N, C-alpha and C positions, 0 to 999 in steps of 0.2 A: 562380432562385426568384421567385415572385410570390405575392401573398396568396391567390389563387384555389386554391393548393395546400394551404392550411391546412384540411384536412378535419376536424381535431380528432377528436371522438368519433363523427362522422357516417359513414354508409355511403359507400363510394366504389368506383371501378372503374378498370381500365386494360385496353386491348385493343391487339393488333397482329397483323398477318399476317406469318408467317415462312416462309422457304424456306431449306432447307440449314443451314449452320452446323455446329458441332461441340459436343462435350461441354465442360462447365465454361464455357459462354458465356452472357452475359446478353442477353435480348431487350430488356427495358425495365425501369427501376427508378425509384422515388422514394425518395431517402435523403439524409441529411446527409453532407457531404463528409469528415468527420473520423473517424467510427466507425460500425460497422454494429450497435452495441448499442442503437440507439434506433429511433424510428418509421420504418418502411420498408415498402414493397410492391414485389414483384419477380416477373417471369416469367423463367424460366431453363431451360437445357438441360443435362441431366446423365443419365448411365447410358442414353443414347440415347432419352430421353423428355423431355417437357415437364414442368416443375415450377413451382408457384405458392406464393409466400411472402408472409406478412404478419407484421409485428412491431410492437408498440406501444412508445411512448416509455418508456425506462428498463428494458425487458425484455431478458433475455439469450438467449431462444430464439425461434425462428420457429414460427408455425403453417404447416405444410407440406402441400401437396396434390401427390402424385405421380400423374401421369396415366397412362393406358394407351395413349397416342398417341405413336408413334415419330416423330422428325423425320427428314428426308431431302430428296431432290430433288423436292419437291412443296410446294405452298402449304398452310399450315395457319392457321386463324384461332384465336388464343389470347385468352382473356378471363378476367380475374381480377376477383372481386367480394369486397369486405368487406361482410358482412351481419351486423350486431350484433357478436358476439364470435367470428365464424367467417370463414374465408377459403374461397372456392369457386373451382374451376377448371373451364373449359369449353374443349373443342377442337372446332372446326367445329360449334359450337352444341350439342354433346353434353356433358352433366354428367359431370365426372371425379371428383367427391367434394368433401368439405369437411374442414376441420380447425379446431379451436378455438385460440384464443391468449389469453394473459393481458394485463391492462392495458386502457386505454381509448383514449388519444389516439394517433392514427396520425401525428402531427406529429413533428418532430425535436427537440423540446424547446428548448434554448437556442441551438441552431444551426439555421438555416433549411434545410429539405430541398430538394433539387433533383431534376430529372428528367433521365435519360440514356437514349438509345435506342441500342442496339447496344453498350453497355459498362456497367460500374458507374460511379457517381459517384466513389467512394473510389479514390484513385490506386493504392493498393497492390493493388487487385482488378481493375484495368482490363485486360481481354482483349477486343480488338475482335471483334465478331460477324463471322464469316467468310462468312455467307450473305447473304440479302436480307431487308429488312424494309419494310413499307408500312402506311400508314393507321393509324399509332399515335395512340391517344386516351387521355385520362385525365380523370376528372371526379367530381363529387360525385353520390351516389345509388347505388341497387342495382337494376339492371335484373333482372327476373325471367327465368326460363329461356325463356319464349316470346318475350320481347324480344330476347334474345341469339340465338335461332335465326333471328328475322327479320333481324337485322343481318347475320348470316352469309349467309343466303339472298340478300339484296340485294347485298351487297359481293362475293360470290364471282363474280358475273357479270363484274366488272371484270378478272378474271384469265383470262378466256377469250381465245383467240387473236383478234387484231384488234379487241378491244373498245375502245370509246371512252367517256370519262367527262367530257369537258369541253365547253363551248360551242364551236361552230364559230367560227373566225376569231380575230381579235386583241382583240376587245372583250368584257369581262365585265359590261358595263352593260346589264342587261335593261330594255328599254323597254316591253314588253307581253308578255302570256302568256295562254294558254287551255288548259283541260284537257278532253279528250274522254273522258267516263266510259264511253262505249261501247267504246272501244279501249284505254283505260287509258294514253293517250298525253298527255304534257304538252308543249305547244309554247311555245317561248320565243323572243322576237324581240329582236335587237340590231342595231347598225348593220352588222354583218358578214353578217347573214342570219337565218334561222329554224332553230333546233335543236330536234329532236323526241326526247323521252326516254320510255323505259319504265323506271320505277324510276330507277337511276343510270346507265343505259346510253343513250347517244345512238345512235339507230337510223337517223337520217336528217338531212339539213340542206339548206338552200338557200343561195345566195350573193347574194341581192338583199336590201338593207337592209330591215328590218321594224321600224319604230319607232313606228307610230301605233296600230294595233289588229290583233288576231287573234281569230277566232271559229272554234270547232271543235265539230262534232257529227256523229255517225253516220259517222265516217271521212272527212268532208269538211272542208277547211280554207279559210277566207277571210282574206285579210290586206290591210292598207293601209299 
């Protein structure tokens, strides 16, 4: 736990990419470690589909969204949003529905809530997720559907065969950068070389240190 997880009565969200797994398995959850009768938010797999849950402090029942999306041997982007007194679920950027819940605070009350990825926090409910999970996020605020669709569109390219998402080389200290709006390519220079990105995908790199300056326009790149 840390204080950034104290969303209180404010809107919040969590998201994760999931592959495989089985029924009665948790993708991601924020809950207190002693009981599930208090503030919680969870993404789960059951009855062969994804489900989204939210419960406020002191309440005995979940607001539950059951998706139309089956899990299996393919990557799916799952996104949960608390918006006001409703929980919403999205799969691959597509709205799956909403459900209302009672109460106000999504925190754990007298016991601080914790986050777990691939299992429940509560010991008696821990069943490890048997598939793969990636890019888990949690935060305050309620992205709208267009934002969630954009996140899905940007991140799905990272799951294509041979995709790259990191800076080239061993250094993550960016010394200089330039954006070419004509090609939508961002050029980033480090001591290991220049990495060229479209969105989150690295499409090219050099191996010569680029630490002074980069200029890019019209598809041409100059560096020093």
